[in-house]
Rosetta silent file (secondary structure, phi, psi, omega in degrees, C-alpha in Angstrom):
SEQUENCE: XXXXXXXXXXXXXXXXXXXXXXXXXXXXXXXXXXXXXXXXXXXXXXXXXXXXXXXXXXXXXXXXXXXXXXXXXXXXXXXXXXXXXXXXXXXXXXXXXXXXXXXXXXXXXXXXXXXXXXXXXXXXXXXXXXXXXXXXXXXXXXXXXXXXXXXXXXXXXXXXXXXXXXXXXXXXXXXXXXXXXXXXXXXXXXXXXXXXXXXXXXXXXXXXXXXXXXXXXXXXXXXXXXXXXXXXXXXXXXXXXXXXXXXXXXXXXXXXXXXXXXXXX
SCORE:     score description
SCORE:     0.000 S_00000001
   1 L     0.000  133.265  177.692   10.248   -7.213   -2.315 S_00000001
   2 E  -111.221  145.081  178.478   12.739   -4.856   -0.657 S_00000001
   3 E  -113.668  140.609 -179.321   12.396   -3.284    2.786 S_00000001
   4 E  -133.023  146.530  175.782   13.724    0.135    3.790 S_00000001
   5 E  -119.945  125.828  178.490   13.918    2.004    7.081 S_00000001
   6 E  -109.922  121.396  177.600   13.817    5.800    7.156 S_00000001
   7 E  -117.959  123.037 -178.977   14.893    7.506   10.383 S_00000001
   8 E  -125.379  128.712  178.080   14.497   11.275   10.678 S_00000001
   9 E  -116.680  121.974  179.481   15.488   13.358   13.695 S_00000001
  10 E  -111.638  121.451  177.569   14.222   16.934   13.907 S_00000001
  11 E  -114.320  127.344 -176.863   15.761   19.232   16.530 S_00000001
  12 E  -122.245  129.354  174.672   14.140   22.613   17.128 S_00000001
  13 E  -119.736  113.408 -176.119   15.555   25.489   19.219 S_00000001
  14 L   -80.656    8.019  178.310   13.093   28.355   19.620 S_00000001
  15 L    98.142    0.524 -179.670   15.824   30.729   20.740 S_00000001
  16 L   -99.272    7.893  178.279   15.458   30.094   24.445 S_00000001
  17 L    84.737   -0.713  179.735   18.472   27.804   24.607 S_00000001
  18 L  -108.234  121.821  179.801   16.331   24.675   24.986 S_00000001
  19 E   -95.795  135.636  178.637   16.438   22.136   22.147 S_00000001
  20 E  -114.452  126.276 -176.131   13.468   19.860   21.526 S_00000001
  21 E  -105.664  135.371  177.596   14.058   16.604   19.652 S_00000001
  22 E  -126.364  137.866 -175.890   11.466   14.795   17.543 S_00000001
  23 E  -128.402  137.213  178.612   12.040   11.410   15.932 S_00000001
  24 E  -128.150  128.676  176.584   10.267    9.615   13.074 S_00000001
  25 E  -127.052  117.614 -178.652   11.009    6.028   12.017 S_00000001
  26 E  -120.032  134.578  177.075    9.187    4.659    8.968 S_00000001
  27 E  -113.953  124.048 -177.724    9.533    1.158    7.537 S_00000001
  28 E  -115.485  144.347  168.294    8.555    0.623    3.904 S_00000001
  29 E  -111.358  125.861 -175.980    8.140   -2.513    1.792 S_00000001
  30 E  -114.192  121.161 -176.876    8.686   -1.830   -1.914 S_00000001
  31 E  -119.870  132.105  175.906    7.297   -4.304   -4.451 S_00000001
  32 E   -75.401  121.213 -178.480    7.815   -4.240   -8.212 S_00000001
  33 E   -87.535  -49.484  178.561    4.368   -4.368   -9.841 S_00000001
  34 E  -161.401  163.927  176.399    5.309   -4.421  -13.528 S_00000001
  35 E  -123.708  126.708  179.544    7.913   -3.441  -16.127 S_00000001
  36 E  -111.346  104.319  178.783    6.832   -1.763  -19.356 S_00000001
  37 L   -92.799  -15.480 -178.598    9.457   -2.114  -22.084 S_00000001
  38 H   -62.532  -34.128 -178.943    7.066   -1.281  -24.933 S_00000001
  39 H   -69.209  -13.186 -178.074    7.264    2.438  -24.152 S_00000001
  40 H   -94.700   -1.823 -179.890   11.023    2.229  -24.776 S_00000001
  41 E   -78.409  125.498 -179.443   10.705    0.968  -28.355 S_00000001
  42 E  -120.952  155.717  179.039   11.818    3.616  -30.837 S_00000001
  43 E  -115.907  129.948  172.104   11.831    3.717  -34.638 S_00000001
  44 E   -98.444  103.064 -174.307   14.684    5.006  -36.780 S_00000001
  45 L   -66.071  -32.049 -179.601   12.900    6.016  -39.955 S_00000001
  46 L   -69.652  -44.583 -179.894   16.126    6.507  -41.930 S_00000001
  47 L   -86.642  -10.713 -179.849   17.526    3.070  -41.125 S_00000001
  48 L    58.131   46.114  178.036   14.031    1.521  -41.042 S_00000001
  49 E  -133.585  159.066  172.964   14.735   -0.335  -37.809 S_00000001
  50 E  -108.447  145.345  178.786   13.272   -0.509  -34.317 S_00000001
  51 E  -145.189  162.273 -178.728   15.440   -0.368  -31.211 S_00000001
  52 E  -103.904  122.471  176.871   14.970   -0.256  -27.444 S_00000001
  53 L   -90.512   97.025 -170.672   15.959    2.907  -25.575 S_00000001
  54 H   -54.961  -35.139 -177.148   16.849    1.355  -22.207 S_00000001
  55 H   -64.142  -19.447 -177.019   16.653    4.638  -20.276 S_00000001
  56 H   -94.401   -2.868  177.328   12.923    4.868  -21.127 S_00000001
  57 L   -61.058  134.689 -175.185   11.930    1.476  -19.694 S_00000001
  58 E  -107.115  137.126  178.615    9.297    2.074  -16.996 S_00000001
  59 E  -120.238  130.728  178.089    9.065    0.359  -13.612 S_00000001
  60 E  -110.931  123.939 -177.846    5.978    0.567  -11.432 S_00000001
  61 E  -116.611  146.708  174.644    6.458    0.035   -7.696 S_00000001
  62 E  -113.923  134.039 -174.101    3.944   -0.288   -4.878 S_00000001
  63 E  -115.546  121.183  175.729    4.941    0.924   -1.428 S_00000001
  64 E   -99.400  128.704  173.740    3.492   -0.487    1.769 S_00000001
  65 E   -84.160   98.419 -172.363    3.913    1.536    4.943 S_00000001
  66 E   -78.642  -35.612 -176.346    4.680   -1.363    7.270 S_00000001
  67 E  -157.103  142.775  176.904    5.411    0.540   10.462 S_00000001
  68 E  -133.802  127.298  175.094    5.509    4.118   11.746 S_00000001
  69 E  -122.913  130.340 -179.178    7.060    5.219   15.030 S_00000001
  70 E  -128.481  127.387  176.396    6.825    8.819   16.203 S_00000001
  71 E  -128.247  110.648 -173.893    8.499   10.257   19.301 S_00000001
  72 L  -106.060  162.218  177.592    7.851   13.970   19.839 S_00000001
  73 L   -61.646  159.141 -173.548    9.175   16.582   22.243 S_00000001
  74 H   -56.711  -35.898 -176.342    7.374   16.962   25.567 S_00000001
  75 H   -64.972  -26.676 -178.777    5.520   20.117   24.479 S_00000001
  76 H  -122.501   23.230 -175.416    3.743   18.258   21.660 S_00000001
  77 H   -58.362  -34.983 -175.394    3.808   14.740   23.153 S_00000001
  78 H   -66.890  -17.947 -177.621    0.009   14.417   23.100 S_00000001
  79 H   -95.917    7.939 -177.751   -0.073   14.597   19.290 S_00000001
  80 H   -55.619  -53.377 -176.555    2.278   11.615   18.722 S_00000001
  81 H   -66.915  -35.611  177.273   -0.411    9.106   17.803 S_00000001
  82 H   -59.990  -49.036  179.467   -2.260   11.690   15.710 S_00000001
  83 H   -65.093  -40.045 -179.221    0.881   12.395   13.634 S_00000001
  84 H   -59.873  -44.609 -178.715    1.706    8.683   13.415 S_00000001
  85 H   -64.391  -33.348 -177.286   -1.692    7.827   11.900 S_00000001
  86 H   -63.258  -30.125 -179.582   -1.381   10.550    9.265 S_00000001
  87 H   -62.508  -27.295 -175.988    1.638    8.824    7.697 S_00000001
  88 H   -74.647   -4.956  177.688   -0.557    5.869    6.704 S_00000001
  89 H   -66.739  -17.756  179.193   -2.484    7.999    4.209 S_00000001
  90 H   -98.207    8.129 -179.810    0.292    7.192    1.698 S_00000001
  91 L   -62.390  136.225  177.520    0.034    3.433    2.243 S_00000001
  92 L    69.644   20.831  174.458   -0.025    1.362   -0.978 S_00000001
  93 E   -64.845  147.313  174.935    0.913    4.290   -3.184 S_00000001
  94 E  -112.785  133.065 -179.916    2.241    3.317   -6.621 S_00000001
  95 E  -124.555  128.240 -179.619    5.137    5.210   -8.163 S_00000001
  96 E  -102.374  127.359 -176.769    6.207    4.854  -11.804 S_00000001
  97 E  -136.482  143.514  176.790    9.869    5.554  -12.595 S_00000001
  98 E   -84.076  162.603  174.352   12.026    5.255  -15.716 S_00000001
  99 L   -63.382  -19.237  175.634   15.397    3.516  -15.860 S_00000001
 100 L   -71.915   -9.898 -176.624   16.724    7.055  -16.345 S_00000001
 101 L    94.029  -10.647 -178.232   15.670    7.709  -12.736 S_00000001
 102 L   -70.975  122.172  176.988   12.928   10.120  -13.782 S_00000001
 103 E   -81.198  123.266 -171.873    9.790    9.694  -11.647 S_00000001
 104 E   -94.705  -41.532 -172.573    6.808    9.816  -13.993 S_00000001
 105 E  -161.483  161.486  172.476    3.652    9.494  -11.931 S_00000001
 106 E  -109.935  129.031 -176.622    1.884    8.671   -8.673 S_00000001
 107 E  -116.080  173.003  178.057   -0.783    5.987   -8.954 S_00000001
 108 L    64.230   26.853 -178.430   -3.719    4.491   -7.029 S_00000001
 109 H   -62.857  -37.592  179.645   -4.777    7.926   -5.773 S_00000001
 110 H   -63.023  -43.525  178.372   -8.483    6.974   -5.953 S_00000001
 111 H   -65.100  -40.422  179.060   -7.902    3.886   -3.790 S_00000001
 112 H   -66.101  -34.998  178.721   -5.800    5.900   -1.355 S_00000001
 113 H   -62.206  -41.774  178.396   -8.539    8.540   -1.185 S_00000001
 114 H   -67.235  -41.227  179.168  -11.045    5.881   -0.077 S_00000001
 115 H   -65.141  -34.862  179.145   -8.611    4.454    2.473 S_00000001
 116 H   -63.242  -36.006  179.097   -8.028    7.972    3.821 S_00000001
 117 H   -58.357  -40.490  179.191  -11.736    8.363    4.577 S_00000001
 118 H   -69.292  -41.561  178.066  -11.507    5.388    6.947 S_00000001
 119 H   -61.673  -43.547 -178.899   -8.323    6.701    8.566 S_00000001
 120 H   -62.013  -45.587  179.526   -9.930   10.116    9.016 S_00000001
 121 H   -61.022  -39.694  179.208  -13.060    8.671   10.623 S_00000001
 122 H   -65.671  -41.760  179.562  -10.928    6.659   13.033 S_00000001
 123 H   -62.752  -41.354 -176.752   -8.870    9.725   13.968 S_00000001
 124 H   -69.004  -16.030  175.068  -12.008   11.799   14.622 S_00000001
 125 L   -77.546  -15.107 -177.548  -13.221    9.259   17.175 S_00000001
 126 L  -116.829  -20.884 -175.095  -10.158   10.068   19.302 S_00000001
 127 L  -129.231  137.625  178.820   -9.258   13.683   18.480 S_00000001
 128 L  -130.260  169.980  173.842  -11.317   16.878   18.444 S_00000001
 129 L   115.402  161.796 -176.181  -10.653   20.581   18.017 S_00000001
 130 H   -63.873  -38.953 -178.674  -10.000   23.241   15.390 S_00000001
 131 H   -62.786  -43.333  179.344   -6.361   22.261   14.871 S_00000001
 132 H   -63.356  -49.326 -178.705   -7.322   18.657   14.149 S_00000001
 133 H   -59.930  -43.373 -178.963  -10.154   19.632   11.777 S_00000001
 134 H   -63.230  -41.720 -179.693   -7.923   22.093    9.914 S_00000001
 135 H   -66.527  -42.055 -179.394   -5.163   19.502    9.465 S_00000001
 136 H   -68.935  -36.449  177.054   -7.590   16.838    8.204 S_00000001
 137 H   -65.215  -36.195  177.757   -9.227   19.298    5.812 S_00000001
 138 H   -61.552  -41.572  179.294   -5.795   20.118    4.400 S_00000001
 139 H   -70.173  -35.969  173.804   -5.244   16.428    3.649 S_00000001
 140 H   -54.733  -44.198 -179.579   -8.731   16.215    2.086 S_00000001
 141 H   -67.417  -34.142  177.680   -7.629   18.966   -0.297 S_00000001
 142 H   -61.158  -43.109  179.088   -4.375   17.129   -1.015 S_00000001
 143 H   -71.163  -29.739 -178.752   -6.322   14.122   -2.223 S_00000001
 144 H   -67.827  -43.561 -177.667   -8.703   16.329   -4.177 S_00000001
 145 H  -101.078  -15.205  175.614   -6.026   17.979   -6.344 S_00000001
 146 L    77.334  -10.051 -174.341   -3.315   15.309   -6.087 S_00000001
 147 H   -66.025  -42.399 -178.682   -0.523   17.906   -6.006 S_00000001
 148 H   -68.117  -30.367  177.271    0.593   17.229   -2.443 S_00000001
 149 H   -68.934  -38.134  175.566    0.712   13.494   -3.127 S_00000001
 150 H   -63.862  -36.650  178.724    3.012   14.164   -6.067 S_00000001
 151 H   -62.643  -27.971 -176.869    5.102   16.301   -3.704 S_00000001
 152 H   -60.103  -26.982  179.839    5.590   13.281   -1.411 S_00000001
 153 H   -75.080  -13.436  178.173    8.036   11.753   -3.894 S_00000001
 154 H  -103.045   -5.606 -172.123   10.275   14.827   -3.457 S_00000001
 155 E   -95.570  127.667 -176.682    9.949   15.032    0.310 S_00000001
 156 L   -61.770  -33.470 -178.630   12.689   13.515    2.463 S_00000001
 157 L   -77.075   -1.410  172.711   10.273   12.560    5.250 S_00000001
 158 L  -122.756  -96.420 -170.890    8.410   10.409    2.723 S_00000001
 159 L  -118.368   10.864 -176.044    9.982    9.115   -0.525 S_00000001
 160 L   -61.134  -36.638  178.188   12.542   11.770   -1.502 S_00000001
 161 L   -89.018  -24.602  178.170   15.553    9.602   -0.658 S_00000001
 162 L   -68.695  -34.311  177.105   13.897    6.353   -1.704 S_00000001
 163 L  -118.698   80.022 -174.406   13.534    7.747   -5.242 S_00000001
 164 L   -81.163    2.363  178.084   16.664    9.913   -5.679 S_00000001
 165 L    64.547   39.491  175.814   16.250   10.122   -9.489 S_00000001
 166 L   -99.297  128.041  178.706   19.568    8.394  -10.207 S_00000001
 167 L   -64.719  154.810  174.197   19.716    6.514  -13.541 S_00000001
 168 L   -61.555  -35.617  178.956   20.505    2.814  -13.581 S_00000001
 169 L  -135.790  142.361  177.257   23.445    3.673  -15.831 S_00000001
 170 L  -160.571  171.817  178.592   25.274    6.944  -16.419 S_00000001
 171 L   -82.070  168.085 -176.246   28.641    8.497  -17.286 S_00000001
 172 L   -68.779  -19.527  179.937   31.333    9.399  -14.741 S_00000001
 173 L   -97.413   19.319 -174.851   30.566   13.128  -14.963 S_00000001
 174 L   -66.770  141.785  171.687   26.874   12.631  -14.128 S_00000001
 175 E  -159.368  164.216  176.585   25.076   15.135  -11.881 S_00000001
 176 E  -157.714  162.721  179.930   21.582   16.547  -11.537 S_00000001
 177 E  -127.156  138.288  174.499   19.539   19.223   -9.766 S_00000001
 178 E  -149.571  162.716  174.685   15.998   18.917   -8.386 S_00000001
 179 E   -89.373  135.614  179.319   13.688   20.639   -5.927 S_00000001
 180 E  -135.198  163.350  172.871   13.128   18.824   -2.620 S_00000001
 181 E  -129.561  157.424  179.241   11.378   19.393    0.686 S_00000001
 182 L   -89.959  -47.810  175.144   12.204   18.084    4.145 S_00000001
 183 L  -154.480  174.203 -179.984    8.688   17.772    5.516 S_00000001
 184 L   -74.717   -8.928 -174.153    5.282   19.338    4.999 S_00000001
 185 L   -83.883  -27.433  179.198    5.828   21.543    8.046 S_00000001
 186 L   -72.386  -27.751 -178.850    8.540   23.850    6.608 S_00000001
 187 L    57.063   39.309 -179.756    6.290   24.861    3.717 S_00000001
 188 L  -151.966  144.565  175.635    9.400   25.519    1.608 S_00000001
 189 L  -104.784  155.731  179.669   11.316   23.790   -1.161 S_00000001
 190 E  -130.581  164.162  179.640   15.089   23.713   -1.592 S_00000001
 191 E   -99.232  116.319 -179.108   17.471   23.054   -4.465 S_00000001
 192 E   -99.978  131.211  176.092   19.290   19.740   -4.127 S_00000001
 193 E  -111.156  128.292  179.651   22.497   19.052   -6.077 S_00000001
 194 E  -124.964  129.421 -177.377   23.585   15.433   -6.504 S_00000001
 195 E  -135.670  136.643  178.096   26.920   14.480   -8.108 S_00000001
 196 E   -69.190  134.143 -177.607   28.572   11.124   -8.794 S_00000001
 197 E  -121.910    7.430  177.686   31.842   10.732   -6.893 S_00000001
 198 E   123.123  174.893 -175.356   33.021    7.265   -7.925 S_00000001
 199 E  -125.808  144.176  174.794   32.451    3.569   -7.325 S_00000001
 200 E  -145.365  126.105  178.759   33.745    1.130   -4.719 S_00000001
 201 L    52.950   47.401  177.797   32.883   -2.585   -4.459 S_00000001
 202 L    66.087   13.846  176.766   30.046   -2.291   -7.015 S_00000001
 203 E  -110.845  127.009  177.582   28.498    0.570   -5.030 S_00000001
 204 E   -88.997  135.570 -175.518   28.092    3.972   -6.701 S_00000001
 205 E  -112.133  142.043 -178.067   28.691    6.968   -4.429 S_00000001
 206 E  -138.325  142.503  174.618   27.095   10.418   -4.653 S_00000001
 207 E  -100.068  139.878  175.909   27.511   13.692   -2.772 S_00000001
 208 E  -109.829  130.873  166.820   24.514   15.837   -1.844 S_00000001
 209 E  -134.433  162.559 -178.635   24.697   19.610   -1.445 S_00000001
 210 E  -155.271  168.647  178.645   21.861   22.100   -1.473 S_00000001
 211 E  -151.746  167.567  177.544   20.800   25.715   -1.310 S_00000001
 212 E   -76.237  160.915  175.786   17.708   27.856   -0.859 S_00000001
 213 L   -92.936  160.659  179.006   15.558   28.966   -3.759 S_00000001
 214 L   -54.814  137.442  179.355   15.040   32.630   -4.729 S_00000001
 215 L    89.735   -1.533 -178.593   12.755   34.463   -2.313 S_00000001
 216 L   -68.024  144.010  175.442   13.531   32.189    0.625 S_00000001
 217 L  -102.313   10.116 -177.916   13.404   33.658    4.140 S_00000001
 218 L   -93.512  134.151  172.477   15.528   30.805    5.471 S_00000001
 219 E   -92.216  105.636 -175.373   19.142   31.280    6.530 S_00000001
 220 E   -84.702  124.476 -178.974   20.743   28.033    5.376 S_00000001
 221 E  -104.225  -32.591  178.075   23.696   26.895    7.505 S_00000001
 222 E  -156.491  138.874  172.597   24.213   23.340    6.211 S_00000001
 223 E  -152.080   90.524 -176.817   22.751   21.084    3.522 S_00000001
 224 E  -137.512  162.752  177.279   24.994   18.080    2.886 S_00000001
 225 E   175.276 -173.002  178.600   24.674   14.327    2.500 S_00000001
 226 E  -153.875  155.021  176.885   25.515   11.229    0.520 S_00000001
 227 E  -132.610  137.956  175.827   23.811    8.379   -1.295 S_00000001
 228 E  -120.337  120.906 -175.434   25.172    4.905   -1.987 S_00000001
 229 E  -126.748  129.084  176.093   23.460    2.947   -4.771 S_00000001
 230 E   -59.479  148.814 -178.921   24.282   -0.566   -6.060 S_00000001
 231 L   -60.046  135.517  176.971   25.354   -0.693   -9.670 S_00000001
 232 L    64.290   29.505  175.241   22.477   -0.934  -12.184 S_00000001
 233 L  -127.092  158.226 -179.259   19.807   -0.384   -9.501 S_00000001
 234 L   -94.026  -29.967 -175.055   17.351    2.456   -8.867 S_00000001
 235 L   -94.838  143.270  178.630   17.061    2.250   -5.072 S_00000001
 236 E   -70.485  153.597  167.218   19.814    3.289   -2.651 S_00000001
 237 E   -81.915  -32.380  176.339   21.534    0.892   -0.287 S_00000001
 238 E  -161.186  157.867  177.448   21.816    3.869    2.059 S_00000001
 239 E  -158.418  147.428  174.623   21.393    7.626    2.109 S_00000001
 240 E  -150.003  151.015 -179.133   21.727   10.394    4.643 S_00000001
 241 E  -139.404  136.727  172.610   21.196   14.152    4.766 S_00000001
 242 E  -116.536  131.361 -175.568   22.167   16.808    7.315 S_00000001
 243 E  -139.410  127.774  177.131   20.296   20.116    7.241 S_00000001
 244 E  -133.895  132.556  178.543   20.624   23.135    9.545 S_00000001
 245 E  -152.341  163.010  171.592   18.877   26.470    9.096 S_00000001
 246 E  -113.970  130.111  172.043   17.523   29.503   10.910 S_00000001
 247 E  -119.021   99.521 -170.787   13.987   30.715   10.284 S_00000001
 248 L    65.704 -126.736  179.066   13.786   33.971   12.190 S_00000001
 249 L   -90.940   -2.135 -176.637   14.885   33.149   15.734 S_00000001
 250 E   -91.670  128.468  176.031   14.097   29.442   15.326 S_00000001
 251 E  -102.146  127.715 -177.013   16.973   27.038   14.630 S_00000001
 252 E  -121.268  132.996  176.833   16.014   23.813   12.835 S_00000001
 253 E  -127.900  129.504  173.426   18.176   20.727   12.370 S_00000001
 254 E  -116.834  132.201  166.205   17.271   17.639   10.346 S_00000001
 255 E  -124.797  116.796 -174.609   19.289   14.436   10.265 S_00000001
 256 E  -123.789  131.037 -177.391   17.685   11.905    7.937 S_00000001
 257 E  -131.941  131.029  176.268   18.971    8.404    7.229 S_00000001
 258 E  -116.864  132.843  178.702   17.616    5.756    4.836 S_00000001
 259 E  -135.269  134.291  170.270   18.842    2.149    4.965 S_00000001
 260 E   -75.171  131.124 -177.126   17.903   -0.893    2.940 S_00000001
 261 L   -84.879  119.426  178.666   17.102   -3.680    5.401 S_00000001
 262 L   -96.402  118.028  179.633   19.162   -6.793    4.736 S_00000001
 263 L   -77.616  119.002  179.386   17.454   -9.942    5.977 S_00000001
 264 L   -86.042  128.143 -178.746   19.994  -12.188    7.674 S_00000001
 265 L   -80.526    0.000    0.000   19.440  -15.875    7.056 S_00000001
């Protein structure tokens, strides 16, 4: 089992010259559930042989949300515990990924749906109002269609950096493009570019750059970062992203850092 800590700092300036800082710290435990090599067996009909296509081997991981800490700006301080509890709706999610880095599916949605009912009931004993009801109904709909849960694997404030879609093995000119989101609050996706930049001490290094998608109303000022991944592994040792944009008169800054926790003996 591997442990990871995700720290995200969101700074918002509404145009009045006052910046409000919000901080999220999530600790995850990631456990390998099973490895399916049978799906990687291929047949060459001409040579009449079977062979294993290593890139297609599937790994299923279960993620426990061990701890969530939320520190919000003074204006929204009262909603800290409410926001903190919402993160636990993704507890015990299962994610299936190929050795190619391709994320295939999100599992245990039915179990998570049942667990969410208990979380929701607990929240409603402490929080009332239209805003609360609307937010909880939105999550009900997420569990109903499953689409938002699938989105969580692309979202930096959840599992976007934990599953960066980097193959266990690749060539020196490797790169890829995918759509990502920063959090559910921006309601917008961006185009992330990831490119291999070399290896040092058995650690593979990657540069992150990004841009807006067609039709975006966001003025993007910065989207940069890096990922460091041990050789022949799927999970990063560390990753960080810096993002700055203007949405109308509002300036938004994200600094997100993921670190694998090394237990010192």
